[in-house]
C-alpha positions as CSV (number, residue, x, y, z in Angstrom):
1,M,207.8,24.6,-13.8
2,V,205.4,24.3,-16.7
3,I,202.4,24.4,-14.4
4,R,203.8,27.3,-12.6
5,L,204.3,29.1,-15.9
6,L,200.8,28.5,-17.1
7,G,199.6,29.7,-13.7
8,R,196.0,30.4,-12.9
9,P,194.6,30.6,-16.4
10,F,195.4,27.0,-16.8
11,N,193.5,26.1,-13.6
12,R,190.5,28.1,-14.9
13,I,190.6,26.1,-18.1
14,I,190.6,22.8,-16.2
15,A,187.7,23.9,-14.0
16,S,185.8,25.0,-17.0
17,Q,186.2,21.7,-18.8
18,S,185.2,19.8,-15.8
19,L,182.0,21.9,-15.5
20,A,181.2,21.3,-19.2
21,M,181.7,17.6,-18.8
22,T,179.4,17.6,-15.7
23,K,176.7,19.5,-17.7
24,V,177.0,17.0,-20.6
25,G,176.6,14.2,-18.1
26,L,173.5,15.7,-16.5
27,S,172.0,16.4,-20.0
28,A,172.6,12.8,-21.0
29,A,171.0,11.5,-17.8
30,L,168.0,13.8,-18.3
31,L,167.7,12.7,-21.9
32,L,167.7,9.0,-20.9
33,M,165.1,9.7,-18.2
34,T,162.9,11.6,-20.6
35,S,163.2,8.8,-23.2
36,S,162.4,6.2,-20.6
37,C,159.3,8.2,-19.5
38,T,158.1,8.7,-23.0
39,T,158.5,5.1,-23.9
40,T,156.6,4.1,-20.8
41,S,153.8,6.6,-21.7
42,M,153.6,5.3,-25.2
43,Q,153.4,1.7,-24.0
44,K,150.6,2.6,-21.6
45,A,148.7,4.5,-24.4
46,T,148.9,1.5,-26.7
47,A,147.8,-0.8,-24.0
48,L,144.4,1.1,-23.6
49,P,141.6,-0.9,-25.2
50,A,140.2,0.5,-28.5
51,K,136.6,1.7,-28.5
52,P,134.1,-0.4,-30.4
53,T,133.2,0.9,-33.9
54,K,129.7,2.3,-33.9
55,P,127.6,1.1,-36.8
56,V,125.8,3.6,-39.1
57,I,122.1,3.4,-38.3
58,A,119.6,4.4,-41.0
59,V,115.8,4.8,-40.4
60,V,113.8,4.4,-43.6
61,L,110.3,5.9,-43.7
62,G,107.9,4.6,-46.3
63,G,105.0,6.2,-48.1
64,G,101.4,5.8,-47.1
65,G,99.4,9.0,-47.0
66,A,97.9,9.9,-43.6
67,K,99.2,6.7,-42.2
68,G,102.6,8.3,-42.3
69,F,101.8,10.0,-39.0
70,A,102.9,6.6,-37.5
71,H,106.5,7.6,-38.4
72,V,106.3,10.3,-35.7
73,G,105.5,7.6,-33.1
74,V,108.4,5.4,-34.4
75,L,110.9,8.2,-34.1
76,K,109.6,9.2,-30.7
77,T,110.1,5.7,-29.3
78,L,113.5,5.3,-30.9
79,E,114.7,8.6,-29.5
80,A,113.3,7.8,-26.0
81,S,115.3,4.5,-26.1
82,G,118.5,6.3,-26.9
83,I,118.6,5.2,-30.6
84,H,119.5,8.1,-32.8
85,P,119.8,7.6,-36.6
86,D,122.8,8.7,-38.5
87,L,120.8,8.7,-41.7
88,I,117.1,9.1,-42.6
89,V,115.8,8.1,-45.9
90,G,112.2,8.9,-46.8
91,S,109.8,8.2,-49.7
92,S,106.6,10.2,-50.2
93,V,105.1,11.1,-46.8
94,G,108.2,9.5,-45.2
95,S,110.4,12.2,-46.8
96,F,108.1,14.9,-45.3
97,V,108.4,13.5,-41.7
98,G,112.0,12.5,-42.2
99,S,113.1,16.0,-43.4
100,L,111.6,17.7,-40.3
101,Y,113.3,15.3,-37.9
102,A,116.6,15.5,-39.8
103,S,116.5,19.3,-39.3
104,G,117.2,18.8,-35.6
105,M,113.6,18.8,-34.3
106,S,113.1,16.6,-31.2
107,A,110.5,13.9,-31.4
108,D,108.2,15.9,-29.1
109,Q,108.5,19.0,-31.3
110,L,107.7,16.8,-34.3
111,E,104.7,15.4,-32.6
112,R,103.3,18.8,-31.7
113,L,103.8,20.0,-35.3
114,A,102.0,16.9,-36.6
115,L,99.1,17.4,-34.3
116,T,98.6,21.1,-34.9
117,T,99.3,21.5,-38.7
118,A,96.1,22.0,-40.7
119,D,95.8,20.4,-44.1
120,S,95.3,23.8,-45.6
121,E,98.8,24.8,-44.6
122,L,100.2,22.1,-47.0
123,T,97.8,22.2,-49.9
124,D,97.3,24.7,-52.7
125,F,94.6,23.7,-55.1
126,T,94.7,24.7,-58.7
127,L,93.1,23.9,-62.0
128,A,95.6,22.3,-64.4
129,H,95.6,19.2,-66.5
130,Q,98.8,18.0,-64.8
131,G,97.2,17.9,-61.4
132,I,95.1,19.7,-58.9
133,I,97.7,20.6,-56.2
134,E,100.7,22.8,-57.0
135,G,102.8,21.6,-54.1
136,V,104.4,25.0,-53.5
137,K,102.8,25.3,-50.1
138,L,104.3,22.0,-49.1
139,K,107.7,23.0,-50.3
140,N,107.6,26.3,-48.5
141,F,106.3,24.8,-45.3
142,V,109.2,22.3,-45.2
143,N,111.7,25.0,-45.9
144,R,110.4,27.2,-43.1
145,Q,110.5,24.3,-40.7
146,V,114.1,23.4,-41.5
147,G,115.3,27.0,-41.4
148,E,115.7,27.4,-45.1
149,R,118.7,25.0,-45.0
150,P,119.6,22.7,-48.0
151,I,119.6,19.0,-47.4
152,E,123.4,18.8,-47.0
153,A,123.3,21.3,-44.1
154,L,120.8,19.4,-42.0
155,P,122.2,18.0,-38.7
156,I,121.2,14.5,-39.6
157,R,122.1,13.0,-43.0
158,F,118.9,12.9,-45.1
159,A,117.8,11.6,-48.5
160,A,114.5,12.1,-50.2
161,V,113.5,9.5,-52.8
162,A,111.4,10.5,-55.8
163,T,110.8,9.1,-59.3
164,E,111.8,10.7,-62.6
165,K,108.4,11.2,-64.3
166,H,109.1,9.9,-67.8
167,S,111.6,7.0,-67.2
168,K,110.0,6.0,-63.8
169,Q,113.6,5.6,-62.5
170,K,114.3,6.2,-58.8
171,A,116.0,9.5,-58.0
172,V,117.7,10.1,-54.7
173,F,118.2,13.7,-53.5
174,T,121.0,14.2,-50.9
175,Q,121.7,17.8,-51.5
176,G,119.9,20.9,-52.7
177,N,116.6,22.6,-51.8
178,T,115.0,20.5,-49.0
179,G,111.5,21.6,-49.5
180,L,111.7,21.0,-53.3
181,A,113.0,17.5,-52.8
182,V,110.2,16.7,-50.4
183,Q,107.7,18.2,-52.8
184,A,108.9,15.9,-55.5
185,S,108.9,12.9,-53.3
186,C,105.3,13.5,-52.2
187,S,103.9,14.4,-55.7
188,V,101.3,11.7,-56.1
189,P,100.7,11.2,-59.9
190,N,97.6,13.0,-61.3
191,I,97.1,14.8,-57.9
192,F,100.2,16.9,-57.5
193,I,101.8,18.9,-60.4
194,A,105.2,17.3,-60.8
195,P,107.9,19.8,-59.9
196,R,111.1,20.3,-61.9
197,I,114.5,19.9,-60.3
198,P,116.3,22.2,-60.8
199,E,113.2,24.5,-60.8
200,K,111.8,25.6,-64.2
201,V,114.6,23.9,-66.2
202,G,115.1,20.4,-64.8
203,K,113.4,17.1,-65.2
204,K,110.0,16.5,-63.7
205,Y,109.7,14.2,-60.6
206,I,106.8,12.4,-59.0
207,D,106.1,10.4,-55.9
208,G,108.9,8.3,-54.5
209,G,106.5,5.4,-54.0
210,V,106.3,4.8,-57.7
211,S,109.8,3.5,-57.8
212,S,110.6,2.6,-54.1
213,L,107.9,2.8,-51.5
214,V,110.2,1.8,-48.6
215,P,113.7,2.7,-49.9
216,V,115.8,0.2,-48.0
217,D,118.3,-0.3,-50.9
218,T,118.9,3.4,-51.0
219,A,119.9,3.4,-47.3
220,R,122.3,0.6,-48.0
221,A,123.8,2.4,-50.9
222,L,124.4,5.5,-48.7
223,G,126.5,3.4,-46.3
224,A,124.0,2.2,-43.7
225,D,125.2,-0.8,-41.6
226,I,121.8,-1.2,-39.9
227,V,118.5,-0.4,-41.6
228,I,115.4,0.1,-39.6
229,A,112.5,0.3,-42.1
230,V,109.0,1.5,-41.4
231,D,106.3,0.1,-43.6
232,V,102.9,1.7,-42.9
233,L,101.2,0.0,-45.9
234,S,102.3,-3.5,-45.1
235,T,98.8,-4.7,-44.2
236,E,97.1,-2.9,-47.1
237,A,97.8,-5.6,-49.7
238,N,95.0,-5.4,-52.3
239,R,92.4,-4.2,-49.9
240,T,90.5,-1.1,-50.8
241,K,89.0,0.7,-47.8
242,E,85.9,2.9,-47.7
243,T,87.2,6.3,-48.5
244,A,86.3,9.8,-47.4
245,V,84.9,10.4,-50.9
246,N,82.3,7.7,-50.2
247,Q,81.6,9.4,-46.9
248,G,81.2,12.8,-48.4
249,K,84.4,14.1,-46.8
250,R,86.5,15.0,-49.8
251,N,89.9,16.3,-48.7
252,I,93.5,16.1,-49.8
253,W,94.0,12.7,-48.2
254,S,90.9,11.2,-49.9
255,L,92.5,12.1,-53.3
256,I,95.7,10.5,-52.3
257,E,93.8,7.4,-51.1
258,Q,92.1,7.2,-54.5
259,S,95.5,7.3,-56.2
260,Y,97.0,4.6,-54.0
261,S,94.0,2.4,-54.4
262,N,93.9,2.8,-58.1
263,N,97.6,2.4,-58.7
264,R,98.8,0.1,-55.9
265,S,100.5,-3.0,-57.2
266,T,99.0,-6.5,-56.8
267,D,101.1,-9.6,-56.3
268,N,100.8,-11.3,-59.7
269,S,104.1,-13.3,-59.3
270,G,102.2,-16.5,-59.8
271,D,100.4,-15.4,-62.9
272,H,102.9,-15.2,-65.7
273,N,100.2,-14.2,-68.3
274,S,98.9,-11.4,-66.2
275,R,98.8,-7.9,-67.6
276,A,100.8,-6.7,-64.6
277,N,103.7,-8.9,-65.4
278,T,103.9,-7.8,-69.0
279,S,103.6,-4.0,-68.4
280,T,104.8,-1.7,-65.7
281,Q,103.5,-4.1,-62.9
282,G,101.8,-1.3,-61.1
283,K,102.8,2.3,-60.4
284,Y,103.5,1.9,-56.7
285,G,106.6,-0.2,-56.4
286,R,108.2,-1.2,-59.7
287,G,108.0,-4.9,-60.2
288,G,104.8,-5.3,-58.3
289,L,104.0,-6.1,-54.7
290,A,106.5,-9.0,-54.5
291,A,109.4,-6.8,-55.6
292,R,108.4,-4.1,-53.1
293,Q,108.1,-6.5,-50.3
294,A,111.5,-8.0,-51.2
295,E,113.1,-4.6,-50.8
296,V,111.4,-4.1,-47.4
297,N,112.6,-7.5,-46.2
298,R,116.2,-6.6,-46.9
299,A,116.1,-4.3,-43.9
300,D,117.6,-5.5,-40.6
301,V,114.4,-4.6,-38.7
302,V,111.0,-3.9,-40.2
303,I,108.5,-2.0,-38.1
304,R,104.9,-2.6,-39.2
305,P,102.4,-0.5,-37.2
306,A,99.0,-2.0,-36.9
307,L,97.0,0.4,-39.1
308,T,94.3,-1.7,-40.7
309,S,91.6,0.2,-38.8
310,F,92.9,3.5,-40.2
311,S,92.7,5.0,-43.6
312,T,95.3,7.0,-45.5
313,I,92.7,9.8,-45.8
314,D,91.6,10.6,-42.2
315,T,93.8,13.2,-40.5
316,S,91.4,13.4,-37.6
317,Q,93.0,10.3,-36.1
318,R,96.5,11.5,-36.1
319,K,97.0,10.9,-32.4
320,D,95.9,7.3,-32.6
321,I,98.1,6.7,-35.7
322,I,101.1,8.1,-33.9
323,A,100.3,5.9,-30.9
324,A,100.2,2.9,-33.2
325,G,103.7,3.8,-34.4
326,E,104.9,4.0,-30.8
327,S,103.4,0.6,-29.9
328,A,104.9,-1.2,-32.9
329,T,108.3,0.3,-32.2
330,V,108.3,-0.8,-28.6
331,Q,107.7,-4.4,-29.7
332,S,110.6,-4.1,-32.2
333,L,113.1,-2.6,-29.7
334,P,114.7,-6.0,-28.8
335,A,115.3,-6.7,-32.5
336,V,116.8,-3.3,-33.0
337,A,119.1,-3.8,-30.0
338,E,120.2,-7.2,-31.3
339,A,120.9,-5.7,-34.8
340,I,123.0,-3.0,-33.3
341,A,125.0,-5.4,-31.1
342,K,125.7,-7.7,-34.1
343,A,126.9,-4.7,-36.2
344,T,129.1,-3.2,-33.5
345,V,132.7,-4.2,-34.2
346,D,134.9,-4.6,-31.0
347,P,138.5,-4.6,-32.1
348,N,139.6,-6.0,-28.7
349,L,137.8,-9.3,-29.3
């Protein structure tokens, strides 16, 4: 009777409720299936092996006048071997070569530039008691080559090492005007007029070799895991070569050679009464030759091109100096590969 009184509307209610329950059941099933799939996917994702952590590789390019052309050969060989630095640190001529490579130039482009750039494109002689070369040409040349970009905008991290003129303290430039930083780093005392940074109002800076000829410690401080250092003056020691001045070929490099020869530190570590140990211990490399060499040896790999038959003054032998850099780097490649392998962290082991 009751059912009959309720009639068809009641049947519709029952059917509707059954349909709703069916939908709930299907939704629950789908949810469970989705959850199961998601869990499985997450388990598969976490099961994938993590990629090894790549070490930060720094190439440190030291000072050394025209012998710095060897840096081009070093970079060329490293690049051909698939070794690309994350950081380049340069002192003196090393900052010049390093800044150009850090700008995104290929090693081949860098070599062409090194072989075709005349000395006159980099030097602007002047008469002043502070020096005989302004250095503005050098600054402008670098800025043109790097596309007028500041250091912090270069594709490869770059640092130019210079020396504060009065305190003789090391200064590391990792931002700002690229050409100006290189100018400061290359400003050999008594030859180049020391530039101010910031220009016109800042402190004066001179050659980076005065405080750190091969700035390995700077690369470490900037986060390098592996440091590949290039020392183009390693075989110079206390030897003074015949210069272009003696040969009647006075040029920019001969002047730099004179400065290096006159100011280069000697290893007086065994002579405690020596004048070098009681004064500044030489302008090139604070603390003398022993301290300079100690910093170089803190690198993971040191590349020392065979350059004893070359002078820091003769730019006519650029091609041969570049080749010497290539040859020395080829011999060092196994050591570089070993250093990279040791520094690569594999989280799966």
